[in-house]
C-alpha positions as CSV (number, residue, x, y, z in Angstrom):
1,T,-19.0,-7.2,-24.1
2,P,-17.5,-10.7,-23.6
3,A,-17.7,-12.2,-20.1
4,T,-13.9,-12.7,-20.0
5,S,-10.9,-11.5,-21.9
6,L,-7.6,-13.3,-22.5
7,D,-5.9,-10.1,-21.4
8,E,-7.5,-10.0,-18.0
9,R,-5.6,-11.2,-15.0
10,Y,-7.2,-13.0,-12.0
11,T,-6.0,-13.4,-8.5
12,I,-6.7,-16.7,-6.8
13,V,-6.3,-17.0,-3.1
14,L,-5.2,-20.5,-1.9
15,V,-6.1,-21.3,1.7
16,P,-5.4,-24.7,3.3
17,G,-8.2,-26.5,5.1
18,F,-8.5,-27.2,8.8
19,G,-5.2,-28.6,10.0
20,G,-3.3,-27.1,7.2
21,V,0.3,-26.0,7.9
22,E,2.7,-23.6,6.4
23,G,5.5,-24.9,4.2
24,F,3.5,-27.6,2.5
25,D,2.6,-27.2,-1.3
26,Y,-0.9,-28.5,-1.2
27,W,-1.8,-27.1,-4.7
28,R,1.5,-27.8,-6.6
29,E,1.7,-24.1,-7.3
30,A,4.3,-24.4,-10.1
31,R,1.8,-26.6,-12.0
32,L,-1.0,-24.2,-11.4
33,R,1.1,-21.2,-12.6
34,T,2.0,-23.1,-15.7
35,A,-1.6,-24.2,-16.4
36,F,-3.1,-20.8,-15.7
37,P,-0.7,-18.1,-16.7
38,Q,-3.4,-15.5,-16.7
39,C,-3.7,-16.0,-12.9
40,D,-1.8,-14.7,-9.9
41,F,-1.8,-17.1,-7.0
42,V,-1.6,-15.9,-3.5
43,T,-1.2,-18.4,-0.6
44,V,-2.3,-17.7,2.9
45,V,-2.1,-19.9,6.0
46,P,-4.3,-19.0,8.8
47,G,-4.2,-20.9,12.2
48,A,-4.4,-24.5,11.5
49,F,-6.8,-25.3,14.3
50,S,-8.5,-21.9,14.6
51,S,-12.3,-21.5,14.4
52,H,-13.8,-20.6,11.1
53,H,-14.4,-17.1,12.4
54,D,-10.8,-16.6,13.4
55,R,-9.5,-18.1,10.2
56,A,-11.7,-15.8,8.1
57,C,-10.4,-12.8,10.1
58,E,-6.8,-13.9,9.7
59,V,-7.1,-14.4,6.0
60,F,-8.7,-11.0,5.5
61,Y,-5.8,-9.3,7.4
62,M,-3.2,-11.4,5.6
63,L,-4.5,-10.0,2.3
64,K,-5.3,-6.5,3.4
65,G,-2.5,-5.9,5.9
66,G,-3.0,-4.7,9.5
67,T,-3.5,-6.2,12.9
68,V,-6.1,-9.0,13.0
69,D,-9.2,-7.9,14.9
70,Y,-11.4,-10.8,15.9
71,G,-14.0,-8.5,17.3
72,A,-14.6,-7.6,21.0
73,E,-17.8,-9.7,21.4
74,H,-16.3,-12.8,19.7
75,A,-13.0,-12.5,21.8
76,E,-14.9,-12.2,25.0
77,R,-17.4,-15.0,24.3
78,Y,-14.6,-17.4,23.3
79,G,-12.1,-16.3,25.8
80,H,-9.2,-15.1,23.7
81,A,-7.5,-11.9,22.8
82,R,-9.3,-9.5,20.6
83,F,-6.3,-8.7,18.4
84,G,-3.9,-11.1,16.8
85,R,-0.8,-11.0,14.6
86,T,0.1,-8.0,12.4
87,F,0.6,-8.5,8.7
88,A,2.2,-6.3,6.0
89,K,-0.2,-5.7,3.1
90,G,-0.3,-9.0,1.1
């Protein structure tokens, strides 16, 4: 079987880097959608200055839905709440 098919759709998740803020079109999404019509683009914006661990947790729950759980050990070690924002299924 071929590795890819023109009929397949792909989802690409766009995440701004450290310091990235909501409301800015970093990737010129309209151009991406035109250039790659077989792809669905999802933009998520985790905490701009959060740790890599916290950003990864936030992105996961932004996509899956639910309340962000940073983990009990991590939260205690770094002195912040274990649970964060709640997201509808992305």
